[in-house]
C-alpha positions as CSV (number, residue, x, y, z in Angstrom):
1,M,-7.4,161.8,-77.9
2,K,-10.0,161.4,-80.6
3,R,-8.8,157.9,-81.4
4,F,-9.0,157.0,-77.7
5,L,-12.6,158.2,-77.4
6,F,-13.5,156.4,-80.7
7,L,-11.9,153.2,-79.4
8,I,-13.8,153.4,-76.1
9,T,-17.0,154.0,-77.9
10,I,-16.5,151.0,-80.2
11,I,-15.7,148.8,-77.1
12,I,-18.7,149.9,-75.2
13,T,-20.9,149.4,-78.2
14,L,-19.7,145.8,-78.7
15,V,-19.9,144.9,-75.0
16,S,-23.4,146.3,-74.6
17,C,-25.0,144.4,-77.6
18,E,-27.6,141.9,-76.4
19,K,-28.4,138.7,-78.2
20,Y,-31.2,139.0,-80.7
21,C,-33.8,136.3,-81.0
22,P,-35.1,136.0,-84.6
23,R,-38.2,133.9,-83.5
24,C,-39.7,136.5,-81.2
25,G,-37.8,139.7,-82.1
26,E,-36.7,140.3,-78.5
27,Y,-33.3,141.2,-77.2
28,G,-31.5,139.7,-74.2
29,N,-31.4,136.3,-72.6
30,H,-34.9,135.1,-72.3
31,C,-36.4,131.6,-72.3
32,Y,-40.0,132.0,-73.3
33,C,-39.5,131.2,-77.0
34,K,-37.2,128.2,-76.6
35,N,-40.1,125.9,-76.7
36,V,-41.5,127.3,-79.9
37,S,-44.3,124.8,-80.5
38,S,-46.1,125.9,-77.3
39,N,-44.9,129.5,-76.7
40,Y,-44.4,131.2,-80.1
41,H,-45.5,134.8,-80.1
42,G,-43.1,136.3,-82.5
43,S,-43.7,139.1,-85.0
44,N,-40.4,139.4,-86.8
45,N,-40.7,136.5,-89.2
46,D,-39.6,135.5,-92.7
47,Y,-42.1,136.4,-95.4
48,F,-45.0,134.0,-95.7
49,C,-47.7,134.0,-98.4
50,A,-49.9,131.5,-100.1
51,Q,-47.2,130.7,-102.7
52,T,-44.9,129.6,-99.9
53,L,-47.3,126.8,-99.0
54,L,-46.6,125.0,-102.3
55,G,-44.5,122.0,-101.8
56,T,-44.2,119.2,-99.2
57,W,-44.5,119.9,-95.4
58,Q,-44.0,117.4,-92.6
59,M,-45.7,117.9,-89.2
60,D,-45.0,117.5,-85.5
61,Y,-46.9,114.4,-84.6
62,N,-49.8,116.1,-82.8
63,R,-53.4,114.9,-82.9
64,V,-56.1,117.1,-84.3
65,N,-59.5,115.8,-83.2
66,G,-58.4,112.2,-83.3
67,I,-56.5,112.5,-86.6
68,E,-52.7,112.7,-86.7
69,L,-51.5,114.7,-89.7
70,K,-48.1,113.3,-91.0
71,Q,-47.4,115.1,-94.3
72,I,-49.1,117.6,-96.7
73,E,-48.1,118.1,-100.3
74,F,-49.6,121.4,-101.6
75,F,-50.2,121.7,-105.3
76,D,-51.1,124.7,-107.4
77,G,-54.9,125.0,-107.9
78,H,-55.9,124.7,-104.3
79,K,-55.5,120.9,-104.0
80,C,-53.3,119.0,-101.6
81,D,-52.5,115.4,-100.7
82,V,-52.7,114.9,-96.9
83,T,-51.1,111.8,-95.3
84,Y,-52.7,111.1,-92.0
85,Q,-53.5,108.5,-89.3
86,V,-56.9,107.9,-87.8
87,G,-56.9,107.2,-84.1
88,Y,-54.1,104.8,-83.2
89,D,-54.5,102.6,-86.3
90,P,-51.0,101.8,-87.7
91,D,-52.1,102.3,-91.3
92,W,-51.5,105.7,-92.8
93,L,-54.1,107.1,-95.3
94,T,-53.7,109.7,-98.0
95,G,-56.6,111.8,-99.3
96,T,-56.9,114.8,-101.6
97,F,-58.2,117.9,-99.9
98,T,-58.9,121.4,-101.1
99,Y,-57.0,124.2,-99.3
100,T,-57.2,128.0,-98.9
101,Y,-54.9,130.5,-97.3
102,T,-56.9,133.6,-96.4
103,S,-56.8,136.1,-93.5
104,G,-53.8,134.3,-91.9
105,Y,-55.5,130.9,-91.8
106,V,-54.6,127.7,-93.7
107,K,-57.9,125.8,-94.2
108,L,-58.1,122.2,-95.4
109,N,-61.5,120.7,-96.5
110,K,-62.6,117.3,-97.7
111,G,-66.3,116.4,-97.4
112,R,-67.2,116.7,-93.7
113,A,-63.5,116.8,-92.6
114,S,-62.3,120.4,-92.1
115,F,-59.2,121.8,-90.5
116,A,-58.4,125.5,-89.9
117,F,-55.0,126.6,-88.6
118,K,-54.0,130.1,-87.6
119,V,-50.5,131.0,-88.9
120,R,-48.6,132.3,-85.8
121,G,-45.2,132.7,-87.4
122,F,-42.8,131.6,-90.1
123,L,-39.1,131.1,-89.8
124,W,-37.8,129.2,-92.8
125,P,-38.3,126.3,-93.1
126,E,-40.7,126.1,-90.2
127,L,-44.3,127.3,-90.1
128,Y,-45.9,127.8,-86.7
129,L,-49.6,127.2,-86.5
130,Q,-52.4,127.1,-83.9
131,D,-55.9,125.8,-83.6
132,S,-58.3,125.2,-80.8
133,F,-56.5,121.9,-79.9
134,G,-53.0,123.3,-79.6
135,N,-49.9,124.5,-81.4
136,Y,-48.2,122.9,-84.3
137,T,-44.9,123.1,-86.3
138,W,-44.8,122.2,-90.0
139,R,-41.4,121.8,-91.7
140,K,-41.0,122.4,-95.4
141,V,-39.0,119.4,-96.8
142,R,-39.5,120.0,-100.6
143,S,-40.5,122.9,-102.7
144,Y,-43.2,122.6,-105.4
145,G,-42.0,121.2,-108.7
146,C,-38.8,119.6,-107.2
């Protein structure tokens, strides 16, 4: 009888398990986090810190105030090379910016050009960011030193 109750308990446990979504930390079949770039509100993320930024990141092609960021290569010492496109000009430019990661914001500065992105989540290898213009996804394509 004990074996039968144990078997029933195991079957009920397996059948009642709901699908877990690692992006938002919710259980069940939901659809609000499938379009991550515009609806990401998760809290159960991989660990992200300033050291994680080091390396090369490629972006979703979204415009930030008329500038389309293509790729950022973060170096040790708060310097990074940003590849970007101004307006709809077919030429891509690369400039060296300074960066900081403080209080959950990645900030890029070069002269009068300044960008600040709020980190909304990190699920390796994607970093989910937001600013006043929209939501963005950066994908890490190369670690620092490789």
